[in-house]
C-alpha positions as a Markdown table, in Angstrom:
| # | Residue | x | y | z |
|---|---|---|---|---|
| 1 | Met | 71.4 | 55.2 | 143.8 |
| 2 | Val | 67.6 | 54.7 | 143.4 |
| 3 | Arg | 68.1 | 51.1 | 142.1 |
| 4 | Met | 70.5 | 50.4 | 145.1 |
| 5 | Leu | 67.9 | 51.6 | 147.6 |
| 6 | Arg | 65.1 | 49.6 | 145.9 |
| 7 | Cys | 67.3 | 46.4 | 146.1 |
| 8 | Trp | 68.2 | 47.2 | 149.7 |
| 9 | Leu | 64.8 | 48.0 | 151.1 |
| 10 | Pro | 63.4 | 44.4 | 151.3 |
| 11 | Arg | 66.6 | 43.4 | 153.2 |
| 12 | Val | 66.1 | 46.3 | 155.6 |
| 13 | Lys | 62.5 | 45.2 | 156.2 |
| 14 | Ala | 63.8 | 41.6 | 156.9 |
| 15 | Leu | 66.4 | 43.0 | 159.4 |
| 16 | Val | 63.7 | 45.0 | 161.2 |
| 17 | Gly | 61.6 | 42.0 | 161.4 |
| 18 | Leu | 64.4 | 40.0 | 163.0 |
| 19 | Val | 65.0 | 42.7 | 165.5 |
| 20 | Val | 61.4 | 42.9 | 166.5 |
| 21 | Cys | 61.1 | 39.1 | 166.7 |
| 22 | Cys | 64.2 | 39.0 | 168.9 |
| 23 | Gly | 62.8 | 41.6 | 171.2 |
| 24 | Met | 59.5 | 39.7 | 171.5 |
| 25 | Gln | 61.4 | 36.4 | 172.3 |
| 26 | Met | 63.6 | 38.0 | 174.8 |
| 27 | Ser | 60.8 | 39.9 | 176.5 |
| 28 | Ser | 59.0 | 36.6 | 176.9 |
| 29 | Ala | 62.1 | 34.8 | 178.1 |
| 30 | His | 62.7 | 37.4 | 180.8 |
| 31 | Gly | 59.2 | 38.1 | 181.7 |
| 32 | Gly | 59.4 | 41.7 | 180.3 |
| 33 | Asp | 62.3 | 42.4 | 182.7 |
| 34 | Trp | 65.5 | 43.5 | 180.9 |
| 35 | Arg | 67.6 | 43.0 | 184.0 |
| 36 | Asp | 69.7 | 39.8 | 184.6 |
| 37 | Gly | 71.3 | 39.8 | 181.2 |
| 38 | Gly | 68.3 | 40.7 | 178.9 |
| 39 | Leu | 70.0 | 43.8 | 177.5 |
| 40 | Lys | 73.3 | 41.9 | 177.2 |
| 41 | Ala | 71.6 | 39.1 | 175.3 |
| 42 | Leu | 70.0 | 41.6 | 172.9 |
| 43 | Asn | 73.4 | 43.3 | 172.3 |
| 44 | Asp | 75.0 | 39.9 | 171.6 |
| 45 | Arg | 72.3 | 39.0 | 169.1 |
| 46 | Leu | 72.6 | 42.4 | 167.4 |
| 47 | Asp | 76.3 | 41.9 | 167.2 |
| 48 | Gln | 75.8 | 38.6 | 165.4 |
| 49 | Trp | 73.7 | 40.5 | 162.9 |
| 50 | Gly | 76.3 | 43.1 | 162.5 |
| 51 | Val | 74.3 | 45.9 | 164.2 |
| 52 | Ala | 75.9 | 48.3 | 166.6 |
| 53 | Phe | 74.2 | 51.3 | 168.3 |
| 54 | Ser | 76.1 | 54.3 | 169.7 |
| 55 | Ala | 75.1 | 57.3 | 171.8 |
| 56 | Ala | 77.1 | 60.3 | 173.0 |
| 57 | Tyr | 76.3 | 63.6 | 174.7 |
| 58 | Ile | 78.4 | 66.7 | 174.6 |
| 59 | Gly | 77.5 | 69.5 | 176.9 |
| 60 | Glu | 79.5 | 72.7 | 177.5 |
| 61 | Thr | 79.4 | 75.9 | 179.5 |
| 62 | Leu | 81.3 | 78.7 | 177.8 |
| 63 | Gly | 81.8 | 82.3 | 178.8 |
| 64 | Asn | 83.2 | 85.4 | 177.2 |
| 65 | Ala | 85.0 | 87.0 | 180.1 |
| 66 | Ser | 86.2 | 90.1 | 178.2 |
| 67 | Gly | 86.0 | 91.8 | 174.8 |
| 68 | Gly | 83.8 | 90.5 | 172.0 |
| 69 | Ile | 80.4 | 92.2 | 171.5 |
| 70 | Arg | 79.5 | 91.8 | 175.1 |
| 71 | Arg | 80.3 | 89.6 | 178.1 |
| 72 | Gly | 78.2 | 86.6 | 179.0 |
| 73 | Ala | 78.0 | 82.9 | 179.2 |
| 74 | Ile | 75.9 | 80.1 | 177.5 |
| 75 | Tyr | 75.2 | 76.4 | 177.8 |
| 76 | Asp | 74.8 | 74.3 | 174.7 |
| 77 | Gly | 74.7 | 70.6 | 174.0 |
| 78 | Arg | 74.3 | 67.9 | 171.4 |
| 79 | Val | 73.0 | 64.4 | 171.6 |
| 80 | Asp | 74.4 | 62.1 | 168.9 |
| 81 | Leu | 72.6 | 58.8 | 168.3 |
| 82 | Gly | 74.1 | 56.5 | 165.7 |
| 83 | Val | 73.8 | 53.0 | 164.2 |
| 84 | Asp | 76.4 | 51.0 | 162.2 |
| 85 | Ile | 75.4 | 47.8 | 160.3 |
| 86 | Asp | 77.6 | 45.3 | 158.7 |
| 87 | Leu | 75.4 | 44.5 | 155.8 |
| 88 | Glu | 77.2 | 41.2 | 155.0 |
| 89 | Lys | 76.2 | 39.9 | 158.5 |
| 90 | Ala | 72.8 | 41.4 | 158.5 |
| 91 | Val | 71.5 | 40.7 | 155.0 |
| 92 | Gly | 74.3 | 39.0 | 153.0 |
| 93 | Trp | 75.5 | 42.1 | 151.2 |
| 94 | Arg | 79.1 | 41.3 | 150.9 |
| 95 | Gly | 81.6 | 44.1 | 151.7 |
| 96 | Ala | 78.9 | 46.7 | 152.5 |
| 97 | Thr | 78.4 | 48.8 | 155.6 |
| 98 | Phe | 75.7 | 51.3 | 156.6 |
| 99 | His | 76.0 | 54.2 | 159.0 |
| 100 | Gly | 73.4 | 56.7 | 160.1 |
| 101 | Asn | 73.2 | 59.2 | 162.9 |
| 102 | Val | 71.0 | 61.9 | 164.3 |
| 103 | Phe | 71.8 | 65.1 | 166.2 |
| 104 | Gln | 69.6 | 66.8 | 168.8 |
| 105 | Ile | 71.1 | 70.3 | 169.3 |
| 106 | His | 70.1 | 72.7 | 172.0 |
| 107 | Gly | 71.3 | 75.8 | 173.7 |
| 108 | Gln | 72.8 | 79.2 | 172.6 |
| 109 | Gly | 75.9 | 79.9 | 170.7 |
| 110 | Leu | 78.7 | 82.0 | 172.3 |
| 111 | Ser | 80.1 | 83.2 | 169.0 |
| 112 | Arg | 76.7 | 84.1 | 167.6 |
| 113 | Asp | 75.4 | 85.9 | 170.6 |
| 114 | Tyr | 78.4 | 87.3 | 172.4 |
| 115 | Ile | 81.6 | 87.5 | 170.3 |
| 116 | Gly | 80.8 | 87.8 | 166.6 |
| 117 | Asn | 83.8 | 85.8 | 165.3 |
| 118 | Leu | 84.1 | 83.8 | 162.1 |
| 119 | Met | 85.7 | 80.7 | 163.5 |
| 120 | Leu | 83.1 | 79.5 | 166.0 |
| 121 | Val | 84.3 | 79.0 | 169.6 |
| 122 | Ser | 82.6 | 75.6 | 169.6 |
| 123 | Gly | 82.4 | 72.9 | 167.0 |
| 124 | Ile | 78.9 | 72.0 | 168.2 |
| 125 | Glu | 77.5 | 75.5 | 168.1 |
| 126 | Ala | 74.4 | 75.4 | 165.8 |
| 127 | Leu | 70.8 | 76.5 | 165.8 |
| 128 | Pro | 68.6 | 74.3 | 168.0 |
| 129 | Ser | 67.1 | 71.4 | 166.1 |
| 130 | Thr | 66.8 | 67.7 | 165.8 |
| 131 | Arg | 68.6 | 66.8 | 162.6 |
| 132 | Leu | 69.5 | 63.8 | 160.5 |
| 133 | Tyr | 73.3 | 64.1 | 159.9 |
| 134 | Glu | 74.8 | 61.1 | 158.2 |
| 135 | Phe | 73.0 | 58.4 | 156.2 |
| 136 | Trp | 75.2 | 56.4 | 153.9 |
| 137 | Ile | 76.4 | 53.0 | 152.6 |
| 138 | Glu | 80.0 | 52.2 | 151.9 |
| 139 | Gln | 81.0 | 49.3 | 149.6 |
| 140 | Ser | 84.4 | 47.7 | 149.8 |
| 141 | Leu | 85.9 | 46.5 | 146.5 |
| 142 | Leu | 89.1 | 44.9 | 145.1 |
| 143 | Asp | 89.8 | 42.9 | 148.3 |
| 144 | Gly | 89.6 | 46.0 | 150.5 |
| 145 | Arg | 91.7 | 48.3 | 148.4 |
| 146 | Leu | 88.9 | 50.5 | 147.1 |
| 147 | Phe | 86.0 | 51.9 | 149.1 |
| 148 | Val | 83.0 | 53.7 | 147.6 |
| 149 | Lys | 80.7 | 55.6 | 150.0 |
| 150 | Val | 77.3 | 56.9 | 148.7 |
| 151 | Gly | 74.7 | 58.9 | 150.6 |
| 152 | Gln | 74.4 | 61.9 | 152.9 |
| 153 | Gln | 77.9 | 62.4 | 154.5 |
| 154 | Pro | 80.3 | 65.0 | 155.8 |
| 155 | Ser | 83.7 | 65.8 | 154.4 |
| 156 | Asp | 85.5 | 66.9 | 157.5 |
| 157 | Thr | 86.3 | 63.4 | 158.8 |
| 158 | Glu | 88.6 | 62.5 | 155.9 |
| 159 | Phe | 89.5 | 65.7 | 153.9 |
| 160 | Ile | 91.9 | 68.4 | 155.2 |
| 161 | Asp | 92.0 | 66.5 | 158.5 |
| 162 | Ser | 94.6 | 65.5 | 161.1 |
| 163 | Lys | 94.3 | 62.8 | 163.8 |
| 164 | Tyr | 96.0 | 65.3 | 166.2 |
| 165 | Asp | 93.3 | 68.0 | 165.9 |
| 166 | Asp | 90.4 | 66.0 | 167.4 |
| 167 | Ile | 91.0 | 67.2 | 171.0 |
| 168 | Phe | 90.2 | 70.9 | 170.3 |
| 169 | Val | 86.9 | 72.7 | 170.9 |
| 170 | Asn | 87.1 | 75.5 | 168.3 |
| 171 | Ser | 85.2 | 74.7 | 165.1 |
| 172 | Ala | 88.1 | 75.8 | 162.9 |
| 173 | Leu | 90.4 | 73.2 | 164.5 |
| 174 | Gly | 88.1 | 70.5 | 163.0 |
| 175 | Trp | 86.8 | 71.6 | 159.6 |
| 176 | Pro | 89.3 | 74.3 | 158.6 |
| 177 | Gly | 88.3 | 77.9 | 159.2 |
| 178 | Ile | 88.6 | 78.9 | 155.5 |
| 179 | Thr | 86.3 | 76.2 | 154.1 |
| 180 | Gly | 83.9 | 76.6 | 156.9 |
| 181 | Val | 83.5 | 80.3 | 156.0 |
| 182 | Ile | 83.7 | 80.6 | 152.2 |
| 183 | Leu | 81.9 | 77.4 | 151.0 |
| 184 | Pro | 78.0 | 77.6 | 150.7 |
| 185 | Ala | 76.5 | 76.5 | 154.0 |
| 186 | Gly | 80.0 | 76.0 | 155.3 |
| 187 | Gly | 80.6 | 72.9 | 153.3 |
| 188 | Pro | 79.6 | 69.3 | 154.4 |
| 189 | Ser | 80.5 | 69.5 | 158.0 |
| 190 | Pro | 78.6 | 69.7 | 161.3 |
| 191 | Pro | 75.7 | 70.5 | 161.7 |
| 192 | Leu | 74.8 | 69.8 | 158.0 |
| 193 | Ala | 76.0 | 67.0 | 155.8 |
| 194 | Val | 75.0 | 66.6 | 152.1 |
| 195 | Pro | 74.5 | 63.8 | 149.6 |
| 196 | Gly | 77.6 | 62.8 | 147.8 |
| 197 | Val | 79.9 | 60.1 | 146.5 |
| 198 | Arg | 83.3 | 59.5 | 148.0 |
| 199 | Ile | 86.0 | 57.1 | 146.6 |
| 200 | Lys | 88.9 | 56.0 | 148.7 |
| 201 | Ala | 91.8 | 54.0 | 147.1 |
| 202 | Leu | 94.6 | 52.3 | 149.0 |
| 203 | Leu | 97.3 | 52.7 | 146.3 |
| 204 | Ser | 100.0 | 51.2 | 148.4 |
| 205 | Asp | 101.1 | 50.9 | 152.0 |
| 206 | Ala | 102.2 | 54.5 | 151.8 |
| 207 | Phe | 99.8 | 56.2 | 149.5 |
| 208 | Thr | 96.0 | 56.7 | 149.9 |
| 209 | Ala | 93.9 | 58.7 | 147.4 |
| 210 | Tyr | 90.5 | 60.3 | 148.1 |
| 211 | Leu | 88.1 | 61.8 | 145.6 |
| 212 | Ala | 84.5 | 63.0 | 146.4 |
| 213 | Val | 81.7 | 64.8 | 144.6 |
| 214 | Phe | 79.2 | 66.5 | 146.9 |
| 215 | Asn | 76.0 | 68.5 | 146.3 |
| 216 | Gly | 77.2 | 72.1 | 146.5 |
| 217 | Ser | 75.1 | 73.3 | 149.4 |
| 218 | Ala | 73.0 | 71.9 | 152.3 |
| 219 | Gly | 70.4 | 74.6 | 152.0 |
| 220 | Ala | 68.5 | 76.6 | 149.4 |
| 221 | Gln | 70.0 | 79.7 | 147.9 |
| 222 | Gly | 68.7 | 82.9 | 149.4 |
| 223 | Pro | 69.1 | 85.0 | 152.6 |
| 224 | Asp | 68.0 | 82.3 | 155.0 |
| 225 | Asp | 70.5 | 80.5 | 157.1 |
| 226 | Pro | 70.9 | 76.9 | 155.6 |
| 227 | Gln | 70.1 | 75.6 | 159.1 |
| 228 | Ile | 66.7 | 77.3 | 158.7 |
| 229 | Ser | 66.1 | 76.3 | 155.1 |
| 230 | Asn | 67.1 | 72.7 | 155.8 |
| 231 | Pro | 66.2 | 72.5 | 159.5 |
| 232 | His | 66.1 | 68.7 | 160.0 |
| 233 | Gly | 68.7 | 67.5 | 157.5 |
| 234 | Leu | 66.0 | 65.9 | 155.3 |
| 235 | Ala | 66.3 | 68.2 | 152.2 |
| 236 | Phe | 68.6 | 65.7 | 150.4 |
| 237 | Arg | 69.5 | 68.3 | 147.8 |
| 238 | Val | 71.1 | 66.9 | 144.7 |
| 239 | Asn | 70.5 | 69.6 | 142.0 |
| 240 | Asp | 72.9 | 72.3 | 143.2 |
| 241 | Pro | 76.1 | 72.9 | 141.4 |
| 242 | Pro | 78.5 | 70.3 | 142.7 |
| 243 | Trp | 81.6 | 70.6 | 144.9 |
| 244 | Val | 84.5 | 68.3 | 144.0 |
| 245 | Ile | 87.5 | 67.7 | 146.4 |
| 246 | Gly | 90.4 | 65.3 | 146.1 |
| 247 | Gln | 93.6 | 64.6 | 148.0 |
| 248 | Leu | 96.6 | 62.3 | 148.1 |
| 249 | Lys | 98.0 | 61.2 | 151.5 |
| 250 | Tyr | 101.5 | 59.9 | 152.0 |
| 251 | Asn | 102.3 | 58.0 | 155.2 |
| 252 | Tyr | 105.9 | 57.4 | 156.4 |
| 253 | Arg | 108.1 | 56.6 | 159.4 |
| 254 | Val | 111.2 | 58.4 | 160.4 |
| 255 | Gly | 114.1 | 57.7 | 162.8 |
| 256 | Ala | 115.2 | 54.4 | 164.4 |
| 257 | Ser | 112.0 | 54.3 | 166.5 |
| 258 | Gly | 109.8 | 54.6 | 163.4 |
| 259 | Leu | 107.9 | 57.8 | 164.4 |
| 260 | Pro | 104.8 | 57.9 | 162.1 |
| 261 | Gly | 104.0 | 60.9 | 160.0 |
| 262 | Ala | 101.9 | 61.9 | 157.0 |
| 263 | Ile | 101.8 | 64.6 | 154.3 |
| 264 | Thr | 98.5 | 65.3 | 152.5 |
| 265 | Gly | 98.0 | 67.6 | 149.5 |
| 266 | Gly | 94.9 | 68.3 | 147.5 |
| 267 | Gly | 92.5 | 70.8 | 146.1 |
| 268 | Trp | 88.8 | 71.5 | 145.5 |
| 269 | Tyr | 86.6 | 73.2 | 143.0 |
| 270 | His | 83.0 | 74.5 | 143.4 |
| 271 | Phe | 80.9 | 75.0 | 140.3 |
| 272 | Glu | 78.5 | 77.6 | 141.8 |
| 273 | Gln | 78.7 | 81.3 | 141.1 |
| 274 | Phe | 80.2 | 83.5 | 143.9 |
| 275 | Asp | 79.8 | 87.1 | 144.8 |
| 276 | Asp | 82.8 | 89.4 | 144.1 |
| 277 | Glu | 84.1 | 90.8 | 147.3 |
| 278 | Arg | 84.5 | 94.4 | 146.0 |
| 279 | Trp | 83.0 | 95.1 | 142.5 |
| 280 | Thr | 79.5 | 95.3 | 141.1 |
| 281 | Ala | 78.6 | 94.0 | 137.6 |
| 282 | Gln | 78.9 | 97.6 | 136.4 |
| 283 | Gly | 82.5 | 97.8 | 137.5 |
| 284 | Leu | 81.9 | 100.1 | 140.4 |
| 285 | Ser | 82.7 | 99.5 | 144.1 |
| 286 | Gln | 79.9 | 98.1 | 146.1 |
| 287 | Ala | 80.4 | 101.0 | 148.4 |
| 288 | Asp | 79.9 | 103.6 | 145.6 |
| 289 | Pro | 76.5 | 105.3 | 146.2 |
| 290 | Leu | 76.2 | 105.6 | 142.4 |
| 291 | Gly | 76.3 | 101.9 | 141.9 |
| 292 | Thr | 73.6 | 99.3 | 142.4 |
| 293 | Gly | 75.5 | 97.7 | 145.3 |
| 294 | Glu | 74.8 | 94.3 | 143.8 |
| 295 | Pro | 78.1 | 92.3 | 143.6 |
| 296 | Ala | 79.4 | 91.0 | 140.3 |
| 297 | Met | 79.2 | 87.2 | 140.0 |
| 298 | Arg | 82.3 | 85.1 | 139.6 |
| 299 | Arg | 82.0 | 81.7 | 138.0 |
| 300 | Gly | 83.3 | 78.9 | 140.2 |
| 301 | Asn | 85.6 | 78.8 | 143.2 |
| 302 | Arg | 88.7 | 76.8 | 144.1 |
| 303 | Gly | 91.2 | 76.0 | 146.8 |
| 304 | Leu | 94.5 | 74.3 | 147.4 |
| 305 | Phe | 95.5 | 72.8 | 150.7 |
| 306 | Ala | 98.2 | 70.8 | 152.6 |
| 307 | Val | 98.3 | 68.9 | 155.9 |
| 308 | Tyr | 101.4 | 67.8 | 157.8 |
| 309 | Glu | 101.3 | 65.6 | 160.9 |
| 310 | Gln | 104.1 | 64.0 | 162.8 |
| 311 | Arg | 104.5 | 62.0 | 165.9 |
| 312 | Leu | 107.4 | 63.7 | 167.7 |
| 313 | Val | 107.8 | 61.4 | 170.7 |
| 314 | Phe | 106.5 | 58.0 | 171.7 |
| 315 | Ser | 105.0 | 57.7 | 175.2 |
| 316 | Thr | 107.0 | 55.3 | 177.4 |
| 317 | Leu | 103.7 | 54.1 | 178.9 |
| 318 | Asp | 102.0 | 53.3 | 175.6 |
| 319 | Pro | 103.5 | 53.3 | 172.1 |
| 320 | Ala | 100.2 | 54.3 | 170.6 |
| 321 | Lys | 100.4 | 57.6 | 172.5 |
| 322 | Gly | 102.9 | 60.4 | 172.9 |
| 323 | Val | 103.4 | 63.9 | 171.4 |
| 324 | Gly | 101.9 | 64.7 | 168.0 |
| 325 | Phe | 102.2 | 67.8 | 165.9 |
| 326 | Phe | 100.0 | 69.0 | 163.0 |
| 327 | Ala | 99.9 | 71.9 | 160.6 |
| 328 | Arg | 97.4 | 72.8 | 157.9 |
| 329 | Ala | 97.4 | 75.5 | 155.2 |
| 330 | Ser | 94.9 | 76.5 | 152.5 |
| 331 | Phe | 94.7 | 79.1 | 149.7 |
| 332 | Ser | 91.7 | 80.4 | 147.7 |
| 333 | Pro | 91.2 | 83.4 | 145.3 |
| 334 | Ser | 91.0 | 86.8 | 146.9 |
| 335 | Asp | 88.4 | 88.3 | 144.6 |
| 336 | Arg | 85.5 | 86.0 | 145.6 |
| 337 | Asn | 86.3 | 84.9 | 149.1 |
| 338 | Leu | 86.2 | 86.6 | 152.5 |
| 339 | Ile | 89.3 | 84.6 | 153.5 |
| 340 | Ser | 92.1 | 83.9 | 151.0 |
| 341 | Phe | 94.7 | 82.2 | 153.2 |
| 342 | Tyr | 94.3 | 80.0 | 156.3 |
| 343 | Leu | 96.9 | 78.4 | 158.6 |
| 344 | Asp | 96.6 | 76.4 | 161.8 |
| 345 | Gly | 98.8 | 74.1 | 163.8 |
| 346 | Gly | 99.1 | 72.5 | 167.2 |
| 347 | Ile | 100.4 | 69.9 | 169.5 |
| 348 | Gln | 98.5 | 67.1 | 171.3 |
| 349 | Val | 100.1 | 65.2 | 174.2 |
| 350 | Ser | 98.9 | 61.8 | 175.6 |
| 351 | Gly | 100.2 | 59.0 | 177.6 |
| 352 | Phe | 102.2 | 61.2 | 180.1 |
| 353 | Ser | 100.8 | 59.8 | 183.4 |
| 354 | Ala | 100.6 | 56.2 | 184.6 |
| 355 | Ala | 98.0 | 57.3 | 187.1 |
| 356 | Arg | 95.8 | 58.9 | 184.4 |
| 357 | Pro | 96.7 | 57.0 | 181.2 |
| 358 | Asp | 93.8 | 58.3 | 179.1 |
| 359 | Asp | 94.2 | 62.0 | 179.8 |
| 360 | Arg | 95.3 | 64.4 | 177.0 |
| 361 | Phe | 96.1 | 68.0 | 176.6 |
| 362 | Gly | 96.8 | 70.3 | 173.6 |
| 363 | Ile | 97.5 | 73.8 | 172.4 |
| 364 | Ala | 96.8 | 75.2 | 168.9 |
| 365 | Met | 96.6 | 78.4 | 166.9 |
| 366 | Thr | 94.6 | 79.4 | 163.9 |
| 367 | Tyr | 95.1 | 82.3 | 161.5 |
| 368 | Ala | 92.6 | 83.4 | 158.8 |
| 369 | Arg | 93.7 | 86.2 | 156.5 |
| 370 | Ile | 90.9 | 88.5 | 155.2 |
| 371 | Ser | 91.2 | 88.7 | 151.4 |
| 372 | Asp | 92.5 | 91.7 | 149.5 |
| 373 | Gly | 89.1 | 92.1 | 147.8 |
| 374 | Ala | 87.4 | 92.5 | 151.2 |
| 375 | Arg | 90.1 | 94.8 | 152.5 |
| 376 | Asp | 89.8 | 97.0 | 149.4 |
| 377 | Leu | 86.0 | 97.3 | 149.9 |
| 378 | Asp | 86.7 | 98.5 | 153.4 |
| 379 | Arg | 88.9 | 101.2 | 152.0 |
| 380 | Asp | 86.2 | 102.2 | 149.6 |
| 381 | Val | 83.7 | 102.5 | 152.5 |
| 382 | Gln | 86.1 | 104.9 | 154.2 |
| 383 | Arg | 86.5 | 106.9 | 151.0 |
| 384 | Phe | 82.8 | 107.2 | 150.2 |
| 385 | Thr | 81.5 | 107.8 | 153.7 |
| 386 | Gly | 84.4 | 109.7 | 155.2 |
| 387 | Ile | 84.1 | 107.6 | 158.3 |
| 388 | Ala | 87.3 | 105.9 | 159.6 |
| 389 | Thr | 85.7 | 102.5 | 159.7 |
| 390 | Pro | 88.2 | 99.6 | 160.5 |
| 391 | Ile | 89.8 | 97.8 | 157.6 |
| 392 | Arg | 89.6 | 94.1 | 158.3 |
| 393 | Asp | 92.8 | 92.2 | 158.3 |
| 394 | Phe | 92.7 | 88.8 | 160.0 |
| 395 | Glu | 91.1 | 86.6 | 162.7 |
| 396 | Ala | 93.2 | 84.4 | 164.9 |
| 397 | Val | 92.4 | 82.0 | 167.8 |
| 398 | Phe | 94.6 | 80.5 | 170.4 |
| 399 | Glu | 93.3 | 77.5 | 172.3 |
| 400 | Ala | 94.6 | 75.4 | 175.2 |
| 401 | Thr | 92.6 | 72.5 | 176.6 |
| 402 | Tyr | 92.9 | 69.4 | 178.8 |
| 403 | Val | 90.8 | 66.3 | 178.6 |
| 404 | Ala | 90.5 | 64.5 | 181.9 |
| 405 | Met | 88.8 | 61.1 | 182.0 |
| 406 | Ala | 86.6 | 61.4 | 185.1 |
| 407 | Ala | 85.1 | 57.9 | 184.7 |
| 408 | Pro | 84.9 | 55.3 | 181.9 |
| 409 | Gly | 83.2 | 57.0 | 179.0 |
| 410 | Val | 83.1 | 60.4 | 180.8 |
| 411 | Ala | 85.5 | 63.2 | 179.8 |
| 412 | Val | 85.7 | 66.6 | 181.4 |
| 413 | Gln | 87.5 | 69.2 | 179.4 |
| 414 | Pro | 88.4 | 72.7 | 180.6 |
| 415 | Val | 89.2 | 75.0 | 177.7 |
| 416 | Phe | 90.6 | 78.5 | 177.2 |
| 417 | Gln | 90.5 | 80.4 | 173.9 |
| 418 | Tyr | 91.7 | 83.9 | 173.0 |
| 419 | Val | 90.0 | 85.3 | 169.9 |
| 420 | Ile | 92.1 | 88.0 | 168.2 |
| 421 | His | 90.3 | 90.4 | 165.8 |
| 422 | Pro | 86.8 | 88.8 | 165.9 |
| 423 | Gly | 85.2 | 88.9 | 162.5 |
| 424 | Gly | 88.5 | 89.8 | 161.0 |
| 425 | Gly | 88.4 | 93.2 | 162.8 |
| 426 | Val | 84.9 | 94.3 | 161.9 |
| 427 | Val | 83.0 | 97.2 | 163.5 |
| 428 | Asn | 81.5 | 96.6 | 166.8 |
| 429 | Pro | 77.7 | 96.7 | 166.2 |
| 430 | Asp | 77.2 | 98.5 | 169.5 |
| 431 | Asp | 79.6 | 101.4 | 168.5 |
| 432 | Pro | 77.6 | 104.4 | 167.4 |
| 433 | Thr | 80.7 | 106.0 | 165.8 |
| 434 | Gln | 81.3 | 102.9 | 163.6 |
| 435 | Thr | 85.0 | 103.3 | 164.1 |
| 436 | Arg | 85.9 | 100.7 | 166.7 |
| 437 | Arg | 86.6 | 97.1 | 166.1 |
| 438 | Ile | 85.1 | 94.3 | 168.2 |
| 439 | Lys | 87.6 | 93.8 | 171.0 |
| 440 | Asp | 89.7 | 90.6 | 171.4 |
| 441 | Ala | 87.8 | 88.1 | 173.5 |
| 442 | Ala | 88.9 | 85.8 | 176.3 |
| 443 | Val | 86.8 | 82.6 | 176.5 |
| 444 | Phe | 86.8 | 80.2 | 179.4 |
| 445 | Gly | 84.7 | 77.0 | 179.6 |
| 446 | Val | 84.2 | 73.4 | 180.4 |
| 447 | Arg | 83.0 | 70.7 | 178.0 |
| 448 | Thr | 81.7 | 67.3 | 179.2 |
| 449 | Thr | 81.5 | 64.4 | 176.8 |
| 450 | Ile | 79.6 | 61.2 | 177.8 |
| 451 | Thr | 79.9 | 58.2 | 175.6 |
| 452 | Phe | 77.4 | 55.4 | 176.1 |
């Protein structure tokens, strides 16, 4: 990795010099005025060098109308600035590409401040910060049959993913609710990516294999939120116990019309130590006043998962659109994880209106089962305290949303979510009797996405 960066650094300097030189030439040619084609000329020149910039803004107003910890509304937003470079065009590095992007995150979090649920209402909810997210190089080998990606990167864009879940706002309908809860720092997913190596192999027209090794956490061990211990995404941690994930994807077509579908199966293993959900190292319940309360440590963690996606109907307006269905399931050990089973699924519909060809809508549902270890601890709390505290069982979310293209590059998205058993059915922190759960929450909101 270090040798690669040393070899690449002089080429980057040369590219920056070319960009600066181009800017000076164009400023002179246009008298410092970027109107009348100046910006277009720069874009054309950058395209010749294989450089493409991108920018997007997501802003949303979300409100908890009933239930949760308390009613209220928030506004949050995220600016995403990115750059992609074809390194073969730019500096002669054949088969290589570079990608980097930065988040600027602002606003409150509805789940954090008003609901108390595990599967965040919004996939962009995070602590306010300006943060480097992705910073990686991908090398194509074997005539485009093998791809190796090295650098700071997320896992949610390729692993345990479906192309039909991209419309939804809830975080669990992107990176699955189970991995987002039980992995250290939530795993490599927004708002924190980690250094890693990913290998993608096109085994045939039908089969694609993926294998990745990531640093095990985006933040330092300890009580601090990883977003606080790694506030700007610049920690570049590489010494934590690793997280390894692999999957095999099978693509197929069915019926006379050739409806596309895919089945993915895989698993992961984390080499870190994990707290036992119920027992201490002395073999006593963590709720037992005679014990230390310190959880026993379990070596490693693992999970198995499957993804199914199927186009059900082609749109008569556009064969690339129609009705798509997805379902995902994942299992992990009950003794060391808050969630031991996760299931979600949904439908996305597009290409249904000639007048609005780019509009889409979708409905989906998630279910996260609280593990037996955590449930047994709740029973122990009841036994040792004599208080009829709730026994956690599951958290589920229903979402319905519609994406309306208000203008080129501008999408307005009303959304409704109903959160069942927030936190898995935990005690409402405002209940002095400690016997009442947080009530189910009804969430309404609007997200606006602007792509530049």
